[in-house]
VMD Tcl script that draws the C-alpha trace (Angstrom):
set ca {
  {91.16 -15.97 140.33}
  {90.57 -13.44 138.03}
  {91.68 -9.87 137.67}
  {89.72 -6.78 140.31}
  {88.55 -3.89 138.58}
  {87.43 -1.07 140.44}
  {84.27 1.07 139.22}
  {84.07 4.53 140.14}
  {80.82 7.42 139.81}
  {83.82 9.22 137.30}
  {83.56 5.86 135.16}
  {79.38 5.81 135.51}
  {79.43 9.76 134.70}
  {81.54 9.20 131.77}
  {79.31 6.59 130.32}
  {76.70 8.55 130.77}
  {78.05 11.59 128.87}
  {78.92 9.55 126.31}
  {74.85 8.72 126.23}
  {75.74 5.11 127.16}
  {72.84 3.23 128.05}
  {74.43 -0.03 129.07}
  {78.09 -0.94 130.72}
  {79.56 -4.11 130.47}
  {81.69 -5.32 133.31}
  {83.55 -8.76 134.63}
  {82.50 -10.50 137.22}
  {85.69 -9.10 139.42}
  {84.87 -5.99 138.91}
  {84.27 -3.84 142.43}
  {81.25 -1.21 142.48}
  {81.83 1.39 144.44}
  {78.92 3.05 146.51}
  {79.10 6.02 144.96}
  {79.11 4.16 141.47}
  {76.03 2.58 142.67}
  {74.53 5.46 143.78}
  {74.92 7.56 139.77}
  {73.62 3.37 137.93}
  {70.77 4.17 139.92}
  {69.76 7.67 139.05}
  {71.32 7.19 135.48}
  {69.70 3.83 134.76}
  {72.54 2.69 133.29}
  {72.20 -1.09 132.84}
  {75.35 -2.80 134.15}
  {75.93 -6.47 132.58}
  {77.74 -8.79 133.37}
  {79.74 -10.47 130.56}
  {80.99 -13.63 131.98}
  {77.89 -14.07 133.75}
  {76.46 -16.45 130.61}
  {72.78 -16.16 131.65}
  {72.68 -12.60 132.38}
  {74.23 -11.72 129.01}
  {72.44 -13.87 126.35}
  {68.98 -12.53 128.49}
  {70.46 -9.15 127.92}
  {71.05 -9.44 124.06}
  {67.96 -11.72 123.61}
  {65.67 -8.85 125.22}
  {67.65 -6.60 122.54}
  {67.39 -8.96 119.33}
  {63.70 -8.81 120.24}
  {63.09 -5.12 120.56}
  {64.60 -4.89 116.78}
  {62.51 -7.73 115.23}
  {65.05 -10.23 115.37}
  {63.88 -13.92 115.83}
  {65.56 -16.62 114.30}
  {67.40 -18.55 116.84}
  {70.07 -19.71 115.06}
  {71.01 -15.77 113.82}
  {70.86 -15.18 117.73}
  {73.42 -17.64 118.52}
  {75.96 -16.84 116.48}
  {75.64 -13.24 116.65}
  {75.27 -14.16 120.65}
  {78.72 -16.32 120.41}
  {80.30 -13.18 117.82}
  {79.62 -10.66 121.10}
  {80.97 -12.86 123.79}
  {84.23 -13.51 121.48}
  {84.79 -10.33 121.28}
  {84.09 -8.71 124.90}
  {86.41 -11.92 126.36}
  {89.05 -10.52 124.54}
  {88.36 -7.08 126.00}
  {87.94 -9.09 129.82}
  {88.88 -6.97 132.22}
  {88.45 -3.47 130.39}
  {85.58 -0.96 131.23}
  {83.77 -0.76 127.88}
  {80.98 1.67 127.67}
  {78.30 0.86 124.89}
}
mol new
graphics top color blue
foreach p $ca { graphics top sphere $p radius 0.5 }
foreach p [lrange $ca 0 end-1] q [lrange $ca 1 end] { graphics top cylinder $p $q radius 0.2 }
display resetview
């Protein structure tokens, strides 16, 4: 079973003050109630890196907003990002 991590309100505050709009977390991350409240009030988007559907959906949305429509290019970018995030698996990473 994967390692559990805890996401606190201080983590959300740090991301917010750094200007982050998205927080990538793993499936095993426990989000404390105070952190959940701050996520809602700051509109920080939470993306679970080990949920392929969620991750791909978020990235494809970003591609569309930026005019990237070539499916092969999108899939290669998704693969590279997934590999990079997998290297950091378990770390809280504000982006």
